[in-house]
ROKOL-951487 format. One record per residue (C-alpha): residue number from 1; residue in one letter; x, z, y. Coordinates in steps of 0.05 Angstrom, whole numbers. Layout:
+-----+----+--------+--------+--------+
|   i | aa |     px |     pz |     py |
+-----+----+--------+--------+--------+
| NUM |  a |      X |      Z |      Y |
...
+-----+----+--------+--------+--------+
END
This chain:
+-----+----+--------+--------+--------+
|   i | aa |     px |     pz |     py |
+-----+----+--------+--------+--------+
|   1 |  x |   -590 |   -338 |   -432 |
|   2 |  x |   -527 |   -313 |   -468 |
|   3 |  x |   -500 |   -248 |   -441 |
|   4 |  x |   -432 |   -254 |   -407 |
|   5 |  x |   -373 |   -226 |   -445 |
|   6 |  x |   -312 |   -189 |   -418 |
|   7 |  x |   -248 |   -169 |   -453 |
|   8 |  x |   -204 |   -113 |   -426 |
|   9 |  x |   -131 |   -119 |   -446 |
|  10 |  x |   -101 |    -49 |   -447 |
|  11 |  x |   -168 |    -14 |   -452 |
|  12 |  x |   -154 |     56 |   -425 |
|  13 |  x |   -192 |    102 |   -379 |
|  14 |  x |   -204 |     54 |   -321 |
|  15 |  x |   -222 |     -5 |   -366 |
|  16 |  x |   -270 |     38 |   -407 |
|  17 |  x |   -305 |     60 |   -343 |
|  18 |  x |   -310 |    -11 |   -317 |
|  19 |  x |   -331 |    -38 |   -385 |
|  20 |  x |   -384 |     16 |   -394 |
|  21 |  x |   -415 |     -4 |   -327 |
|  22 |  x |   -419 |    -76 |   -350 |
|  23 |  x |   -446 |    -56 |   -418 |
|  24 |  x |   -503 |    -19 |   -384 |
|  25 |  x |   -520 |    -85 |   -349 |
|  26 |  x |   -524 |   -124 |   -414 |
|  27 |  x |   -453 |   -151 |   -419 |
|  28 |  x |   -415 |   -157 |   -484 |
|  29 |  x |   -350 |   -117 |   -477 |
|  30 |  x |   -287 |   -119 |   -519 |
|  31 |  x |   -225 |    -76 |   -512 |
|  32 |  x |   -154 |    -88 |   -536 |
|  33 |  x |   -112 |    -27 |   -551 |
|  34 |  x |    -70 |      1 |   -607 |
|  35 |  x |   -121 |     55 |   -626 |
|  36 |  x |   -190 |     24 |   -624 |
|  37 |  x |   -222 |     88 |   -651 |
|  38 |  x |   -219 |    114 |   -579 |
|  39 |  x |   -265 |     59 |   -553 |
|  40 |  x |   -337 |     77 |   -536 |
|  41 |  x |   -395 |     58 |   -581 |
|  42 |  x |   -415 |    -14 |   -571 |
|  43 |  x |   -346 |    -39 |   -550 |
|  44 |  x |   -315 |    -92 |   -595 |
|  45 |  x |   -248 |    -64 |   -615 |
|  46 |  x |   -187 |   -109 |   -621 |
|  47 |  x |   -127 |    -72 |   -648 |
|  48 |  x |    -62 |   -100 |   -620 |
|  49 |  x |      4 |    -82 |   -586 |
|  50 |  x |      3 |   -131 |   -528 |
|  51 |  x |     79 |   -127 |   -520 |
|  52 |  x |     90 |   -161 |   -588 |
|  53 |  x |     92 |   -238 |   -592 |
|  54 |  x |     32 |   -266 |   -629 |
|  55 |  x |     -7 |   -201 |   -624 |
|  56 |  x |    -61 |   -233 |   -582 |
|  57 |  x |    -71 |   -298 |   -619 |
|  58 |  x |   -141 |   -275 |   -641 |
|  59 |  x |   -165 |   -281 |   -570 |
|  60 |  x |   -174 |   -356 |   -574 |
|  61 |  x |   -228 |   -346 |   -628 |
|  62 |  x |   -260 |   -287 |   -591 |
|  63 |  x |   -263 |   -332 |   -529 |
|  64 |  x |   -286 |   -282 |   -476 |
|  65 |  x |   -318 |   -308 |   -413 |
|  66 |  x |   -277 |   -260 |   -370 |
|  67 |  x |   -212 |   -221 |   -380 |
|  68 |  x |   -186 |   -160 |   -345 |
|  69 |  x |   -114 |   -137 |   -356 |
|  70 |  x |    -99 |    -64 |   -344 |
|  71 |  x |    -27 |    -65 |   -368 |
|  72 |  x |     22 |     -7 |   -370 |
|  73 |  x |     97 |     -3 |   -380 |
|  74 |  x |    117 |     14 |   -452 |
|  75 |  x |    164 |     66 |   -420 |
|  76 |  x |    192 |     81 |   -351 |
|  77 |  x |    255 |     40 |   -359 |
|  78 |  x |    262 |    -30 |   -330 |
|  79 |  x |    258 |    -58 |   -400 |
|  80 |  x |    193 |    -19 |   -410 |
|  81 |  x |    164 |    -50 |   -347 |
|  82 |  x |    185 |   -119 |   -367 |
|  83 |  x |    153 |   -110 |   -436 |
|  84 |  x |     90 |    -79 |   -409 |
|  85 |  x |     77 |   -129 |   -354 |
|  86 |  x |    115 |   -195 |   -356 |
|  87 |  x |    120 |   -201 |   -432 |
|  88 |  x |     49 |   -177 |   -442 |
|  89 |  x |     22 |   -229 |   -393 |
|  90 |  x |     61 |   -283 |   -429 |
|  91 |  x |     32 |   -260 |   -495 |
|  92 |  x |    -39 |   -262 |   -466 |
|  93 |  x |    -31 |   -333 |   -440 |
|  94 |  x |     -2 |   -356 |   -506 |
|  95 |  x |    -56 |   -320 |   -545 |
|  96 |  x |   -112 |   -356 |   -508 |
|  97 |  x |    -89 |   -423 |   -533 |
|  98 |  x |   -137 |   -476 |   -508 |
|  99 |  x |   -191 |   -425 |   -487 |
| 100 |  x |   -203 |   -423 |   -413 |
| 101 |  x |   -239 |   -360 |   -390 |
| 102 |  x |   -282 |   -366 |   -328 |
| 103 |  x |   -239 |   -316 |   -291 |
| 104 |  x |   -181 |   -268 |   -304 |
| 105 |  x |   -170 |   -204 |   -265 |
| 106 |  x |   -102 |   -170 |   -266 |
| 107 |  x |    -96 |    -97 |   -245 |
| 108 |  x |    -30 |    -93 |   -208 |
| 109 |  x |      1 |    -43 |   -160 |
| 110 |  x |     14 |    -36 |    -86 |
| 111 |  x |     85 |    -20 |   -107 |
| 112 |  x |     98 |    -95 |   -105 |
| 113 |  x |     98 |    -97 |    -29 |
| 114 |  x |    164 |    -97 |      7 |
| 115 |  x |    144 |    -48 |     61 |
| 116 |  x |    177 |     21 |     53 |
| 117 |  x |    180 |     46 |    125 |
| 118 |  x |    107 |     68 |    135 |
| 119 |  x |     83 |      2 |    164 |
| 120 |  x |     16 |    -32 |    149 |
| 121 |  x |      8 |    -82 |     92 |
| 122 |  x |    -48 |   -131 |     77 |
| 123 |  x |    -61 |   -175 |     17 |
| 124 |  x |    -12 |   -229 |     38 |
| 125 |  x |     44 |   -183 |     61 |
| 126 |  x |    115 |   -195 |     36 |
| 127 |  x |    131 |   -174 |    -35 |
| 128 |  x |    191 |   -132 |    -55 |
| 129 |  x |    257 |   -165 |    -73 |
| 130 |  x |    295 |    -99 |    -78 |
| 131 |  x |    255 |    -60 |   -130 |
| 132 |  x |    268 |    -88 |   -201 |
| 133 |  x |    210 |    -48 |   -230 |
| 134 |  x |    163 |    -79 |   -178 |
| 135 |  x |    195 |   -145 |   -196 |
| 136 |  x |    171 |   -140 |   -268 |
| 137 |  x |     99 |   -131 |   -242 |
| 138 |  x |    108 |   -189 |   -194 |
| 139 |  x |    133 |   -233 |   -250 |
| 140 |  x |     69 |   -219 |   -290 |
| 141 |  x |     27 |   -235 |   -229 |
| 142 |  x |     62 |   -301 |   -220 |
| 143 |  x |     55 |   -320 |   -293 |
| 144 |  x |    -20 |   -311 |   -286 |
| 145 |  x |    -24 |   -345 |   -218 |
| 146 |  x |     15 |   -406 |   -243 |
| 147 |  x |    -23 |   -411 |   -308 |
| 148 |  x |    -78 |   -457 |   -281 |
| 149 |  x |   -131 |   -405 |   -298 |
| 150 |  x |   -181 |   -380 |   -246 |
| 151 |  x |   -150 |   -312 |   -231 |
| 152 |  x |   -147 |   -255 |   -181 |
| 153 |  x |    -98 |   -197 |   -174 |
| 154 |  x |   -121 |   -128 |   -154 |
| 155 |  x |    -63 |    -86 |   -127 |
| 156 |  x |    -85 |    -14 |   -136 |
| 157 |  x |    -57 |     44 |    -97 |
| 158 |  x |    -47 |    112 |   -129 |
| 159 |  x |   -104 |    125 |   -177 |
| 160 |  x |   -133 |    196 |   -180 |
| 161 |  x |   -195 |    230 |   -205 |
| 162 |  x |   -173 |    274 |   -263 |
| 163 |  x |   -184 |    348 |   -250 |
| 164 |  x |   -122 |    366 |   -289 |
| 165 |  x |    -75 |    320 |   -250 |
| 166 |  x |     -3 |    339 |   -233 |
| 167 |  x |    -14 |    339 |   -157 |
| 168 |  x |    -68 |    392 |   -161 |
| 169 |  x |    -26 |    434 |   -208 |
| 170 |  x |     34 |    430 |   -162 |
| 171 |  x |     -6 |    446 |    -99 |
| 172 |  x |    -39 |    504 |   -136 |
| 173 |  x |     31 |    533 |   -146 |
| 174 |  x |     44 |    530 |    -71 |
| 175 |  x |     91 |    470 |    -75 |
| 176 |  x |     75 |    432 |    -11 |
| 177 |  x |    117 |    377 |     19 |
| 178 |  x |    139 |    389 |     91 |
| 179 |  x |    106 |    349 |    148 |
| 180 |  x |    171 |    313 |    164 |
| 181 |  x |    197 |    263 |    148 |
| 182 |  x |    128 |    232 |    145 |
| 183 |  x |    112 |    200 |     78 |
| 184 |  x |     48 |    158 |     79 |
| 185 |  x |      7 |    153 |     15 |
| 186 |  x |    -50 |    108 |     -7 |
| 187 |  x |    -99 |    124 |    -62 |
| 188 |  x |   -164 |    104 |    -96 |
| 189 |  x |   -210 |    145 |   -139 |
| 190 |  x |   -215 |    121 |   -211 |
| 191 |  x |   -290 |    111 |   -204 |
| 192 |  x |   -276 |     61 |   -148 |
| 193 |  x |   -224 |     26 |   -190 |
| 194 |  x |   -277 |     16 |   -244 |
| 195 |  x |   -330 |     -1 |   -193 |
| 196 |  x |   -287 |    -54 |   -159 |
| 197 |  x |   -268 |    -87 |   -225 |
| 198 |  x |   -340 |    -90 |   -249 |
| 199 |  x |   -363 |   -114 |   -180 |
| 200 |  x |   -313 |   -171 |   -180 |
| 201 |  x |   -332 |   -192 |   -251 |
| 202 |  x |   -405 |   -194 |   -232 |
| 203 |  x |   -388 |   -236 |   -171 |
| 204 |  x |   -351 |   -285 |   -215 |
| 205 |  x |   -407 |   -287 |   -266 |
| 206 |  x |   -455 |   -304 |   -209 |
| 207 |  x |   -411 |   -362 |   -188 |
| 208 |  x |   -387 |   -329 |   -124 |
| 209 |  x |   -315 |   -344 |   -104 |
| 210 |  x |   -263 |   -289 |   -110 |
| 211 |  x |   -201 |   -280 |    -67 |
| 212 |  x |   -134 |   -289 |   -101 |
| 213 |  x |   -110 |   -219 |    -82 |
| 214 |  x |   -145 |   -153 |    -68 |
| 215 |  x |   -116 |    -87 |    -46 |
| 216 |  x |   -150 |    -32 |    -85 |
| 217 |  x |   -144 |     27 |    -38 |
| 218 |  x |   -191 |     72 |      0 |
| 219 |  x |   -200 |     68 |     75 |
| 220 |  x |   -153 |    124 |     96 |
| 221 |  x |    -78 |    120 |     84 |
| 222 |  x |    -52 |    190 |    102 |
| 223 |  x |     12 |    229 |    107 |
| 224 |  x |     28 |    263 |     41 |
| 225 |  x |     34 |    331 |     75 |
| 226 |  x |    -36 |    324 |    106 |
| 227 |  x |    -67 |    311 |     38 |
| 228 |  x |    -30 |    368 |      4 |
| 229 |  x |    -44 |    418 |     59 |
| 230 |  x |   -118 |    400 |     56 |
| 231 |  x |   -118 |    409 |    -19 |
| 232 |  x |    -82 |    476 |    -13 |
| 233 |  x |   -135 |    502 |     33 |
| 234 |  x |   -190 |    479 |    -14 |
| 235 |  x |   -154 |    511 |    -73 |
| 236 |  x |   -138 |    576 |    -37 |
| 237 |  x |    -64 |    563 |    -49 |
| 238 |  x |     -8 |    581 |      0 |
| 239 |  x |     -7 |    534 |     59 |
| 240 |  x |     45 |    529 |    115 |
| 241 |  x |     -9 |    522 |    168 |
| 242 |  x |    -33 |    591 |    148 |
| 243 |  x |     36 |    622 |    159 |
| 244 |  x |     47 |    630 |     84 |
| 245 |  x |    114 |    623 |     51 |
| 246 |  x |    109 |    556 |     16 |
| 247 |  x |    155 |    527 |    -36 |
| 248 |  x |    171 |    457 |    -13 |
| 249 |  x |    165 |    397 |    -57 |
| 250 |  x |    216 |    341 |    -50 |
| 251 |  x |    193 |    307 |     14 |
| 252 |  x |    209 |    234 |      2 |
| 253 |  x |    193 |    227 |    -72 |
| 254 |  x |    148 |    166 |    -61 |
| 255 |  x |    184 |    134 |     -3 |
| 256 |  x |    223 |     82 |    -42 |
| 257 |  x |    159 |     48 |    -64 |
| 258 |  x |     99 |     83 |    -33 |
| 259 |  x |    115 |     94 |     41 |
| 260 |  x |     66 |     43 |     69 |
| 261 |  x |     -5 |     39 |     96 |
| 262 |  x |    -51 |     -8 |     59 |
| 263 |  x |   -110 |    -46 |     90 |
| 264 |  x |   -165 |    -63 |     40 |
| 265 |  x |   -193 |   -123 |     78 |
| 266 |  x |   -212 |   -167 |     18 |
| 267 |  x |   -245 |   -108 |    -17 |
| 268 |  x |   -293 |    -99 |     41 |
| 269 |  x |   -303 |   -174 |     49 |
| 270 |  x |   -326 |   -176 |    -23 |
| 271 |  x |   -384 |   -130 |     -7 |
| 272 |  x |   -359 |    -72 |    -49 |
| 273 |  x |   -376 |     -4 |    -20 |
| 274 |  x |   -328 |     52 |    -37 |
| 275 |  x |   -359 |    113 |    -68 |
| 276 |  x |   -300 |    154 |    -42 |
| 277 |  x |   -274 |    122 |     23 |
| 278 |  x |   -222 |    176 |     36 |
| 279 |  x |   -183 |    231 |      2 |
| 280 |  x |   -229 |    286 |     26 |
| 281 |  x |   -292 |    258 |     -7 |
| 282 |  x |   -253 |    238 |    -69 |
| 283 |  x |   -217 |    303 |    -81 |
| 284 |  x |   -280 |    343 |    -64 |
| 285 |  x |   -312 |    308 |   -124 |
| 286 |  x |   -251 |    322 |   -167 |
| 287 |  x |   -251 |    396 |   -149 |
| 288 |  x |   -326 |    399 |   -163 |
| 289 |  x |   -310 |    381 |   -236 |
| 290 |  x |   -279 |    449 |   -248 |
+-----+----+--------+--------+--------+
END
């Protein structure tokens, strides 16, 4: 029997981790990125800038069984988001021509949800109409969902897992946000991002039905202050609970798009088991990397 093939469009860290898992199970894996020299051994490299029209026309000949898009904005402007998401998705669909992959997964963001007051959201909760940057991501989702292809969207929360991340550096300096106003955060370890993507692809390859939308988040939304204070204690950094003088980070930096609590119902219904179900287990693994 022919091995299944998967193509990752925007083949960065998460895609490489997911693709490597599949490769170890006998899959053929291709990655699309500007610099294919950074792909692991055994990956088929496709050099392309997915924001450019016609850049993905070779995909119809490559004809992968499954496609995963892990797109990024070309820059932080609205135009950069439009290019990196909506335009890129349009280029992918055009590049496929008549080829119909068995399933397409799109890595999206929980930023697309309308909730900004700390309430709970689920997969089918209302989407934002007030955030143009979220709107560019939503437009890409809709292009895929209306394409006629079998497709699922995975809306990931804040991805972490790198020992040199900005949050750890800031907390190490004693910059902790205050406990009020409360700012809820949602997160997922990068190993669970990769694990969920590979799990869903294997489900699709086995002929099992996939949900149209998944929330890629761990089991414990938490106040930002709680997470940072816990990290400060683990790092031996100044912490307000210890009576230390703490430099305060801006308290509502994420509120315009991140102040919500995400339920990962479809993730659990799929049978995926999180390696890091909460920030304590996940960040303990990150700190152990040092």
